[in-house]
C-alpha positions in Angstrom: 37.4 41.7 -3.6 40.7 43.7 -4.2 41.7 45.4 -0.9 43.6 48.8 -1.6 46.0 49.6 1.3 46.4 53.5 1.5 44.2 56.4 -0.2 41.5 55.1 -2.6 41.6 56.5 -6.3 38.5 58.6 -5.2 40.1 60.1 -2.3 43.4 60.9 -4.5 41.1 62.5 -7.1 39.4 64.8 -4.6 43.0 65.6 -3.3 44.2 66.8 -6.7 41.1 68.7 -7.4 41.5 70.4 -4.1 45.0 71.4 -4.8 44.1 72.5 -8.2 41.3 74.7 -6.8 43.6 76.3 -4.4 46.3 76.9 -7.0 43.5 78.7 -9.3 42.6 80.7 -6.4 46.1 81.8 -5.7 46.4 82.8 -9.5 43.5 85.0 -8.9 45.3 86.9 -6.2 48.8 86.8 -7.5 49.8 87.0 -11.3 52.9 84.8 -10.9 52.6 80.9 -11.8 56.1 80.0 -10.7 54.9 77.7 -8.0 51.9 76.0 -9.7 53.8 73.0 -11.1 55.6 72.3 -8.0 52.4 72.4 -5.9 50.9 69.6 -8.3 54.0 67.3 -8.6 54.8 67.3 -4.8 51.4 65.6 -3.7 52.3 63.0 -1.0 50.2 60.4 -2.4 51.9 59.9 -5.9 52.8 56.2 -6.5 54.2 53.7 -9.0 52.4 50.3 -9.7 54.8 47.6 -9.7 54.3 44.0 -10.4 56.2 40.8 -9.7 55.5 37.0 -9.7 57.1 34.3 -7.1 57.2 30.7 -7.2 55.0 28.8 -4.7 55.8 25.4 -3.1 53.1 22.8 -2.6 53.0 19.2 -1.1 50.2 16.9 -0.2 49.0 16.9 3.6 47.6 13.6 4.9 44.8 14.5 7.5 43.3 12.1 9.8 40.0 12.6 11.1 38.1 15.8 10.6 35.3 17.5 12.4 32.2 15.6 11.6 29.7 18.4 11.1 27.6 18.3 8.0 23.9 18.5 6.9 24.1 14.9 5.7 25.2 11.6 7.1 26.7 8.8 5.0 26.6 5.0 4.8 28.1 2.5 2.6 31.4 0.6 1.4 33.3 1.4 -1.6 36.9 1.1 -2.9 39.1 4.2 -3.6 40.4 3.5 -7.0 43.4 5.6 -6.1 44.6 3.7 -3.0 42.7 0.5 -3.8 41.4 0.4 -0.2 37.8 0.7 1.2 36.1 3.7 2.7 33.2 2.7 5.0 30.6 5.2 6.2 28.2 4.8 9.2 26.4 7.3 11.4 24.4 7.8 14.5 21.2 10.0 14.7 19.0 11.2 17.4 15.2 12.5 16.6 13.9 15.8 17.2 11.1 17.1 19.5 10.8 20.9 18.7 10.0 22.8 21.7 7.5 24.9 19.4 5.6 21.6 18.9 4.2 21.8 22.6 1.2 23.5 21.2 0.5 20.9 18.7 0.5 17.4 20.2 2.4 14.6 18.7 -0.6 12.2 19.1 -4.4 12.6 19.4 -6.2 12.7 22.7 -5.6 9.7 24.7 -9.3 8.7 24.6 -9.5 8.9 20.8 -6.8 6.3 20.0 -8.6 3.3 18.7 -5.5 1.0 18.2 -5.9 -1.1 21.5 -5.0 -4.4 22.8 -7.4 -6.9 24.2 -6.7 -5.1 27.7 -7.6 -1.8 26.2 -3.9 -0.6 26.4 -2.9 1.6 23.5 -0.6 0.0 20.9 1.0 1.0 17.6 -0.1 -0.8 14.6 3.4 -0.9 13.1 6.7 1.2 13.4 9.7 1.5 11.3 12.8 3.5 10.6 12.9 5.1 7.4 16.3 6.2 5.8 16.2 8.7 2.8 19.1 8.6 0.7 19.9 11.9 -1.1 22.9 10.7 -3.5 25.0 7.8 -4.0 28.3 7.2 -5.5 29.3 3.9 -7.2 27.2 1.2 -8.6 23.6 1.9 -7.3 22.4 -1.5 -8.3 24.8 -3.2 -5.9 23.1 -5.0 -2.9 24.2 -3.3 0.4 23.3 -4.3 4.1 23.2 -1.9 7.0 22.4 -2.8 10.7 20.4 -0.4 13.0 21.8 -0.6 16.6 19.7 0.8 19.4 21.8 3.2 21.5 21.9 2.7 25.3 22.8 6.4 25.8 22.7 9.4 23.7 25.6 10.9 22.0 26.1 14.0 24.1 26.2 17.6 22.9 28.9 19.9 24.2 31.8 17.9 22.6 33.4 18.2 19.2 33.1 15.0 17.4 35.4 13.8 14.6 35.2 11.2 11.7 36.9 8.6 13.7 34.3 8.8 16.5 33.2 5.1 17.1 30.1 4.7 19.1 30.9 1.1 19.6 34.2 1.7 21.2 32.6 4.5 23.3 30.3 2.0 24.8 27.1 3.8 23.6 25.3 0.8 22.1 22.6 -1.1 24.0 24.2 -4.8 24.1 21.8 -6.8 26.4 19.7 -9.7 24.6 16.7 -7.4 24.1 18.5 -4.5 22.4 17.3 -3.7 18.9 19.6 -4.9 16.2 18.0 -5.0 12.6 19.7 -5.9 9.4 18.6 -4.6 6.1 19.5 -5.3 2.5 19.0 -2.6 0.1 20.0 -1.2 -3.4 20.4 2.7 -3.5 18.4 2.5 -6.9 15.0 0.7 -6.5 14.5 -1.3 -9.5 10.7 -1.6 -8.7 10.3 2.1 -9.6 9.1 3.0 -13.1 11.4 4.8 -15.2 9.7 8.2 -14.7 9.6 7.7 -10.9 13.3 6.7 -10.9 14.1 10.1 -12.7 12.3 11.8 -9.9 14.6 9.9 -7.5 17.7 11.1 -9.4 16.3 14.7 -9.3 15.9 14.4 -5.5 12.1 15.1 -5.8 11.2 11.5 -4.6 14.2 10.2 -3.0 15.0 6.5 -2.6 14.6 5.2 0.9 15.4 2.3 2.9 12.6 0.9 5.6 13.6 -1.0 8.7 10.7 -2.6 10.4 10.7 -2.3 14.3 7.4 -4.5 14.7 8.8 -7.2 16.9 8.2 -7.1 20.6 10.3 -4.6 22.3 11.5 -4.7 26.0 12.8 -1.5 27.2 15.9 -0.8 29.3 13.8 -1.1 32.5 12.3 -4.4 31.4 9.0 -3.5 30.5 7.6 -5.2 27.3 5.6 -3.8 24.6 3.9 -5.0 21.4 6.6 -3.2 19.3 8.8 -0.1 19.5 6.0 2.4 18.3 3.7 1.1 21.2 6.6 1.8 23.6 7.0 5.4 22.1 3.2 6.1 22.3 2.8 4.9 25.9 5.7 6.8 27.2 4.2 9.9 25.4 1.0 9.5 27.7 2.7 8.4 30.8 5.6 11.0 30.8 4.4 13.9 28.4 7.6 15.8 30.2 9.9 13.5 28.4 8.7 14.9 25.2 9.1 18.6 26.1 12.2 18.8 23.9 14.9 16.9 22.2 17.3 16.7 25.2 14.5 15.2 27.4 13.4 12.8 24.7 17.0 11.6 23.9 17.8 11.1 27.5 14.5 9.4 29.0 12.9 7.8 25.9 14.9 7.3 22.7 18.8 7.9 22.9 18.9 7.3 18.9 20.3 4.6 16.6 23.4 3.8 15.0 23.2 2.9 11.3 26.3 0.7 10.4 27.5 -0.4 7.0 28.0 -4.2 7.6 28.1 -5.8 4.3 28.1 -5.0 0.5 30.6 -3.0 -1.5 30.7 -0.5 -4.3 28.3 2.1 -3.1 28.6 5.3 -0.8 25.2 6.9 0.0 24.7 10.2 1.3 21.7 10.3 3.8 19.3 13.2 3.7 17.0 12.1 6.4 16.3 9.4 8.9 12.7 9.2 10.5 10.9 7.1 13.0 7.3 6.2 11.6 4.5 5.2 14.2 1.4 3.9 12.7 -2.0 3.8 14.5 -5.8 4.5 14.2 -7.8 7.2 16.1 -11.6 8.0 16.3 -12.9 11.4 15.1 -16.5 12.3 14.7 -17.6 8.8 14.5 -15.0 7.8 12.0 -11.8 6.0 12.3 -8.8 7.3 10.7 -5.2 6.0 9.9 -2.7 8.2 11.4 1.1 8.5 11.0 3.3 10.3 13.6 7.0 10.6 12.6 10.1 12.0 14.3 12.8 13.3 12.1 16.6 12.7 12.7 18.1 15.9 11.1 21.0 18.3 11.5 18.8 20.0 14.3 19.8 17.1 16.6 23.0 15.3 17.3 24.4 13.3 14.4 27.9 11.9 13.8 29.2 10.4 10.7 32.0 7.9 11.2 34.6 7.0 8.4 36.8 4.2 8.4 39.6 3.7 5.7 43.2 2.5 5.5 45.4 5.8 6.7 48.5 3.9 5.6 47.4 4.0 2.1 46.5 7.5 2.3 49.9 8.3 3.6 51.5 6.6 0.7 49.5 8.5 -1.8 50.3 11.7 0.0 54.1 11.1 -0.4 53.7 11.6 -4.1 56.1 14.6 -5.3 54.9 15.0 -8.8 51.5 16.4 -8.0 49.3 17.0 -5.1 46.2 15.6 -4.0 42.5 17.0 -2.7 40.9 13.8 -1.3 37.8 13.6 0.9 36.5 12.4 3.3 39.3 12.7 5.9 42.0 12.1 3.3 44.3 14.6 1.9 44.6 18.4 1.4 47.3 20.5 -0.2 49.7 22.4 1.8 51.0 25.7 0.2 54.0 27.4 1.4 53.8 31.0 0.7 57.1 33.1 -0.1 56.1 35.8 2.2 59.6 37.1 2.7 60.6 37.2 -1.0 57.3 39.1 -1.6 58.2 41.6 1.0 62.0 41.9 0.4 62.5 45.6 -0.6 58.8 46.5 -0.2 58.7 47.2 3.3 57.2 50.5 2.8 55.1 49.5 -0.1 51.5 48.2 0.2 50.2 45.1 -1.6 47.2 45.7 -3.6 46.7 42.4 -5.2 48.2 38.9 -4.5 46.6 36.4 -7.1 47.2 32.6 -7.3 45.7 29.9 -9.5 45.7 26.1 -8.8 45.4 23.9 -11.9 43.5 20.6 -11.6 45.0 17.7 -13.5 42.5 15.9 -15.7 41.6 12.6 -14.0 42.5 9.4 -16.0 40.6 6.9 -13.8 37.5 4.8 -14.7 33.9 5.7 -14.6 34.0 5.5 -10.5 36.0 8.8 -10.4 34.4 10.7 -7.5 34.8 14.2 -9.2 36.6 17.5 -8.1 35.6 19.2 -4.9 33.3 22.2 -5.8 34.7 24.6 -3.0 38.2 25.0 -1.8 39.1 26.8 1.3 42.3 28.4 1.9 43.2 28.6 5.5 46.3 29.3 7.5 47.5 25.8 8.5 47.7 26.8 12.3 44.0 27.7 11.9 42.8 24.3 10.7 41.2 23.0 14.1 40.0 26.2 15.4 38.2 27.2 12.2 36.0 24.2 12.0 35.5 23.8 15.6 34.5 27.4 16.0 32.1 27.1 13.0 34.0 30.0 11.6 33.3 31.3 7.8 35.7 32.7 5.1 36.5 36.3 6.1 38.4 37.2 2.8 41.2 38.5 5.1 42.9 35.3 6.4 40.6 32.6 5.0 39.4 32.5 1.3 36.9 30.4 -0.7 37.6 29.5 -4.4 35.0 27.7 -6.6 36.1 25.1 -9.2 36.0 26.3 -12.6 35.1 23.4 -14.9 36.0 25.4 -18.0 39.5 26.1 -17.1 40.0 23.1 -14.5 41.3 25.7 -12.1 40.6 27.2 -8.5 41.6 30.7 -8.4 42.2 33.1 -5.4 41.9 36.5 -6.8 43.5 38.7 -3.9 45.1 37.1 -0.7 47.4 40.2 -0.2 45.7 41.0 3.3 47.0 37.4 4.2 50.4 38.0 2.8 50.6 41.2 4.8 49.3 39.6 8.0 51.8 36.7 7.9 54.7 39.1 7.3 53.7 41.4 10.3 53.4 38.2 12.4 57.0 37.2 11.4 58.3 40.8 12.2 56.7 40.5 15.7 58.1 37.2 16.2 54.6 35.7 16.9 54.8 32.7 14.7 55.1 29.1 14.6 56.9 26.7 12.2 54.0 26.8 9.8 53.7 30.6 9.9 53.9 31.1 6.1 51.8 27.8 5.1 48.2 27.4 4.2 46.0 24.7 3.4 43.6 24.0 0.6 40.7 22.1 2.1 37.7 20.8 0.1 34.4 21.9 2.0 30.6 22.3 1.6 29.1 25.5 1.6 25.5 27.0 2.7 24.3 30.4 2.0 21.4 32.3 3.3 19.6 32.2 -0.1 19.0 35.7 -0.4 20.3 38.3 -3.0 23.4 38.9 -1.0 24.1 35.1 -1.0 26.1 35.5 2.1 27.8 32.3 3.4 26.2 31.0 6.6 28.0 27.7 7.1 31.2 26.1 5.7 32.0 22.4 6.8 34.4 19.6 5.6 33.3 18.1 2.5 32.2 14.5 3.5 31.0 13.3 0.1 33.7 11.3 -1.9 35.7 13.7 -3.9 39.1 13.4 -5.3 41.3 15.3 -7.8 45.3 16.0 -8.3 46.6 19.6 -8.4 49.5 20.8 -10.5 52.6 21.0 -8.1 54.8 19.0 -5.8 58.5 19.0 -5.1 59.1 17.5 -8.5 56.5 19.0 -10.6 57.3 18.6 -14.3 54.5 21.0 -15.2 54.4 24.9 -15.2 55.3 26.2 -11.9 52.8 27.5 -9.4 53.1 31.1 -9.1 51.6 34.0 -7.0 51.3 37.4 -8.9 51.8 40.5 -6.9 51.0 44.3 -7.3 52.5 46.7 -5.2 51.7 50.2 -4.6 55.0 52.2 -4.2 54.4 55.5 -2.8 56.7 58.5 -3.6 57.6 60.6 -0.8 60.9 61.8 -1.9 
């Protein structure tokens, strides 16, 4: 959106027409036309349009952990071909008990449950964790192993979690001899599926899933033994319905959640769409016994965290390159841009900026088939606002933060008009309200969600957690065409 500072063309047209109308009325009252020309040429809003371009400096900015807030979690262990080191993803999840579910019971009436032990106590026939994979990067036929750890206490809300959050180091895992610790070997692509069903998996209409059984005897933290984990969940429901009032009560009194850790295998990183707890049992209704399933979902509505581990020293080495700049996720490298604010405004303090356009060219990647692919969305943000923007869940305002979309036809990211940002930075410099990074912005790969309506308004922006990587033209020793910002000024003629 082009932002015009000063009178709009529509307003200027109305002003000119008004002046002409007054002049014509004057002609009707006075035969002389000596002043007609000057009355038009002395309009206070006459201006010249000036253009200029300026070189822009860029460099890579190695970032450590970033805010872990995404609709998806990630699990896997894959080599980064640019650094030669491995990136490992693991995650924690709780399970949602929505308050609106109070009118719909999780389980049938207690007396109708027909899954009973010899003492007529309620039991679950079986129980398992179900992990649904949305997408995978790497060789989906590689065998991988994850371990599901029971949490001793929940990951608490009210705190900002970054991608270096480690629940083991935080002491959140249950570590006694009775704690759940289940290993599972899987491949992201299920070879048991037919070709047609496998295509449905790829199209996300029938996602690949990982099943982790929880059917061994379960001993709760208070020492009470149950046939399995599902039995524990069912009996707690009937004994303490207040614990199932909402997700907070459930996490703090029944199930704190699980930590799903990548523990073996290499070559694949998978995006987890959903994690669920499935409880199977039987119940009686109208003289018939039915098989039933109750499931609890671990989605973004409850607390989830993703932890990434990589070799930061290798990331730093890559970021030191001066012949280009990098964009690498997750928790990898951004591109830093130093805008020539003072050069742009030199001699134009009384003029307005109507446009400031800048294009960043991506360099074709020459790596093998494991290339992660370019980020789809790129956020331009003042460097000083990096932490606050994501912690506060802000969205681009097209005033000081801007979003560009990757153009695969031209291999570019384009910001059509950042004039408001240039003006704001210059005003801050004049008032002395600046830091050492006052004229610097970061280009940050992000994921974007919209409201899905005709307006397609952005409702959420978060750090891109999927594996993405590309190089941009730039750097101190850039051998390609210089990065330039194109400026259009409106120079008003007051004299």
